[in-house]
C-alpha positions in Angstrom: 154.7 132.0 45.5 157.2 129.7 47.2 157.1 126.0 46.5 159.2 122.9 47.4 160.6 120.8 44.5 158.1 118.0 45.4 155.2 120.4 45.1 156.2 121.5 41.6 154.4 118.7 39.6 151.0 119.6 41.0 151.6 123.3 40.3 152.4 122.6 36.7 149.0 121.0 36.1 146.5 123.4 34.5 147.3 127.0 33.7 151.0 127.9 33.9 152.4 130.8 35.8 153.9 133.6 33.8 157.3 133.0 35.4 159.3 130.4 37.3 162.5 130.7 39.4 164.5 127.6 40.3 167.5 128.3 42.6 169.8 126.3 44.8 173.1 124.4 45.0 171.6 120.8 44.8 172.3 120.0 41.1 169.8 117.1 40.6 166.8 118.9 42.1 167.6 122.1 40.1 168.0 120.1 36.8 164.8 118.0 37.3 162.7 121.0 38.3 163.8 122.9 35.2 163.2 119.8 33.0 159.7 119.5 34.5 158.9 123.2 33.8 160.1 122.9 30.2 158.1 119.7 29.7 154.9 121.3 31.0 155.5 124.3 28.8 155.9 122.2 25.7 152.8 120.2 26.5 150.9 123.5 26.4 152.2 124.6 23.1 155.3 126.6 24.1 157.3 125.2 21.3 160.0 127.8 21.0 162.8 128.5 23.6 165.2 131.4 23.8 168.1 131.0 26.3 170.1 133.9 27.7 173.3 133.2 29.7 173.7 136.2 32.1 177.1 137.5 33.0 178.5 140.9 33.8 178.9 141.7 30.0 175.3 140.7 29.1 173.4 143.3 27.1 169.9 143.4 28.6 168.6 145.1 25.5 168.6 141.6 24.0 166.1 140.5 26.6 164.0 143.6 26.1 163.9 143.0 22.3 163.0 139.4 22.5 160.3 140.0 25.1 158.8 142.6 22.8 159.0 140.6 19.6 156.3 138.4 18.2 157.1 134.8 17.4 157.6 134.1 13.7 154.9 131.4 13.7 152.8 132.9 16.6 153.8 129.9 18.8 154.1 130.3 22.5 157.7 130.7 23.7 159.9 130.1 26.7 162.4 132.8 27.7 165.1 131.3 29.9 167.6 133.4 31.9 170.5 131.4 33.3 172.0 133.5 36.1 174.6 131.5 38.1 175.3 134.2 40.6 171.7 135.3 41.1 172.8 138.9 40.7 171.5 140.5 37.4 172.8 143.9 38.4 170.7 147.1 38.5 169.9 147.1 34.8 169.0 143.4 34.8 166.9 143.7 38.0 164.9 146.6 36.4 164.5 144.6 33.1 163.1 141.5 34.9 160.8 143.7 37.1 159.5 145.6 34.0 158.8 142.4 32.2 156.9 140.9 35.1 154.8 144.1 35.6 153.1 143.2 32.4 154.2 139.7 31.2 153.3 138.8 27.6 150.4 136.2 27.4 152.2 133.8 25.1 155.6 133.8 27.0 156.8 131.9 30.1 159.9 133.3 31.8 162.2 130.6 33.4 165.0 131.9 35.6 167.7 129.6 37.1 170.3 130.6 39.6 172.7 129.2 42.1 171.9 129.5 45.8 170.5 133.0 46.6 171.8 135.1 49.5 169.6 137.4 51.6 170.5 140.4 49.5 169.3 138.7 46.3 166.0 137.7 48.0 165.5 141.4 48.9 166.1 142.6 45.3 163.3 144.0 43.2 163.5 141.4 40.5 163.2 138.5 43.1 160.2 140.1 44.8 158.5 140.7 41.5 159.0 137.1 40.4 157.8 135.8 43.8 154.7 137.8 43.4 153.9 137.0 39.8 155.2 133.4 39.5 156.5 130.4 41.3 159.8 130.3 43.2 161.4 126.8 43.9 164.4 126.6 46.2 166.4 123.4 46.1 168.1 122.6 49.3 170.5 119.7 50.1 168.9 116.8 51.9 170.1 115.0 55.0 169.0 112.4 57.5 165.4 111.1 57.2 164.5 113.5 54.4 167.3 112.0 52.3 166.4 108.5 53.1 162.7 109.1 52.1 163.9 110.6 48.8 166.2 107.5 48.2 163.3 105.2 49.0 161.1 107.0 46.4 163.9 106.9 43.9 164.4 103.1 44.3 160.6 102.7 44.1 160.5 104.5 40.7 162.8 101.7 39.5 160.5 99.1 41.0 163.1 98.3 43.6 162.3 97.8 47.2 165.2 98.9 49.4 165.3 98.1 53.1 166.4 100.5 55.8 170.0 99.2 55.8 170.2 99.8 52.1 168.9 103.4 52.5 171.5 104.0 55.3 174.3 102.5 53.2 173.5 104.6 50.1 172.9 107.8 52.1 176.3 107.5 53.8 178.1 107.0 50.5 176.5 110.0 48.7 176.3 112.4 51.7 173.4 114.4 50.4 174.5 114.5 46.7 171.3 113.5 44.9 172.9 113.4 41.5 175.4 110.9 42.7 172.6 108.9 44.5 170.5 108.8 41.3 173.3 107.6 39.2 174.2 104.9 41.8 170.5 103.7 41.9 170.4 103.6 38.1 173.6 101.5 38.0 172.2 99.2 40.7 169.0 98.7 38.7 171.1 97.7 35.7 173.1 95.2 37.8 170.2 93.8 39.9 167.0 94.6 38.1 163.6 95.2 39.9 162.6 93.6 43.2 163.8 93.6 46.8 167.4 94.8 47.3 169.6 94.5 50.4 173.1 95.6 51.3 174.6 92.1 50.7 173.3 92.1 47.1 174.6 95.6 46.5 178.1 94.7 47.7 178.1 91.5 45.7 177.0 93.3 42.6 179.8 95.8 43.1 182.3 93.1 43.6 181.2 91.0 40.6 180.9 93.9 38.2 184.1 95.7 37.2 182.3 99.0 36.4 184.0 102.3 37.0 182.4 104.8 39.4 183.0 108.1 41.0 183.7 106.2 44.3 186.3 104.0 42.6 188.0 107.2 41.3 188.3 108.6 44.8 189.5 105.3 46.3 192.0 104.7 43.5 193.4 108.2 43.9 193.7 107.7 47.7 195.5 104.4 47.1 198.0 106.1 44.8 197.3 104.1 41.6 197.9 106.8 38.9 197.5 104.6 35.8 194.1 103.4 37.0 193.1 106.9 37.9 193.6 107.9 34.3 191.6 104.9 33.0 188.7 105.7 35.4 188.6 109.4 34.3 188.5 108.4 30.6 185.7 105.9 31.3 183.6 108.4 33.3 184.0 110.9 30.6 183.0 108.4 27.9 180.0 107.3 30.0 178.7 110.8 30.1 178.9 111.1 33.9 178.4 114.7 35.1 181.9 116.1 35.9 180.5 118.0 38.8 179.7 114.7 40.5 183.2 113.4 40.1 184.6 116.7 41.4 182.3 116.5 44.4 183.6 113.0 45.2 187.2 114.1 45.1 186.6 117.4 46.9 184.8 115.5 49.7 187.7 113.3 50.4 190.3 116.1 50.0 188.4 118.3 52.4 188.4 115.6 55.0 192.1 114.9 54.4 192.8 118.7 54.8 191.0 118.6 58.1 192.8 115.6 59.6 196.2 116.4 58.2 196.4 119.5 60.5 197.3 117.0 63.2 200.6 115.3 62.4 199.9 112.4 64.8 196.5 111.6 63.4 195.4 108.1 64.1 192.6 105.6 63.4 190.4 107.1 66.1 190.6 110.6 64.6 189.9 109.3 61.1 186.9 107.3 62.3 185.6 110.4 64.2 185.9 112.4 61.0 183.6 109.9 59.2 186.0 107.4 57.6 184.7 103.8 57.5 186.9 101.2 59.1 187.6 99.4 55.8 188.8 102.7 54.2 191.2 103.6 56.9 194.3 102.2 55.1 193.5 104.3 52.0 193.4 107.5 53.9 196.5 106.7 55.9 198.4 106.0 52.6 197.3 109.3 51.2 198.1 111.2 54.3 201.7 109.8 54.2 202.1 111.2 50.7 200.9 114.8 51.2 201.0 117.7 53.6 198.2 119.9 54.8 199.4 122.6 52.4 199.3 120.1 49.5 195.7 119.2 50.4 194.7 122.8 50.6 196.1 123.4 47.1 194.2 120.5 45.7 191.0 121.8 47.4 191.6 125.1 45.6 191.8 123.3 42.3 188.6 121.5 43.0 187.0 124.9 43.6 188.2 126.0 40.2 186.8 122.8 38.6 183.4 123.7 40.1 183.6 127.2 38.5 184.5 125.7 35.2 181.7 123.1 35.3 179.2 126.0 36.0 180.5 128.1 33.1 182.0 130.7 35.5 185.6 130.1 34.3 187.1 128.8 31.1 188.9 125.5 30.9 188.5 121.8 30.1 186.8 120.3 33.1 187.9 116.7 32.4 191.5 117.7 31.9 191.4 119.5 35.3 189.8 116.5 37.0 192.5 114.2 35.5 195.2 116.5 36.8 193.7 116.8 40.3 193.0 113.1 40.8 196.5 112.2 39.4 198.1 114.7 41.8 196.2 113.2 44.7 197.5 109.8 43.7 201.1 111.0 43.4 203.6 111.7 46.0 204.1 115.4 47.0 207.2 117.0 45.5 
């Protein structure tokens, strides 16, 4: 059966389904949905967890063997398939379908994937899981849906955000819920519970010298390479998800690539592209340092960082982020 992320909590009460699929390209919703499923499983005695990372070289016999084995202590067990591409191949599709034709009583299968295309949704493994279990698709949020989510997130911290605050935050994060959640958590630490308005947010940001993903982007646009390195080091030490920092950089680079195609770009074109008035000088500084070709190269490197952060390519994600942000802050050679 199909379910939205906000319906999952109710579906996890009572008897669990034999299988769950969580897919999508919205990191926070995917992460929290998987955490909720695991927590519900543990609460019902599924103490063991076996994780399989699926790639083109994965031996599906391992999954067959694990599904057929009995737990050493007869505990219930979670079997988790991490499938970034959502394409298990012919053998994998057959293995998942065979498992779901007669799922073991004491096992729960948890499958996580990236965003699924139409072909994947027509595959035998997907149809079998949809029929036997619960399928949760996590879609990016925009407009009123995003603001409702933000309001609920503030309320979970006992903070009452007015409409202007919701608009302010939604414009800053542009649908990235992981970035939004981290910003709200930081605002809670700075302001505490209670009513919150835009003025108090801006004052807190001014008074507190904390580092943030937004500071990273602005500092790179400004061309301050030494501070870029300090911010990257601080973000890594704070345990910030690198995919969020990469998102913030890629968002700005994508916009710069778009507007740099026109050599005579002015303030009006930048504002039309979504740049706030107070950030126009930063973008104009950066545009004066790089060409459209340079921005496209940086965007390709951001795509590589995304693959590294998802385990699809090898590399040190923080080293790559440091290199891209420093390159954005530098002058093209």
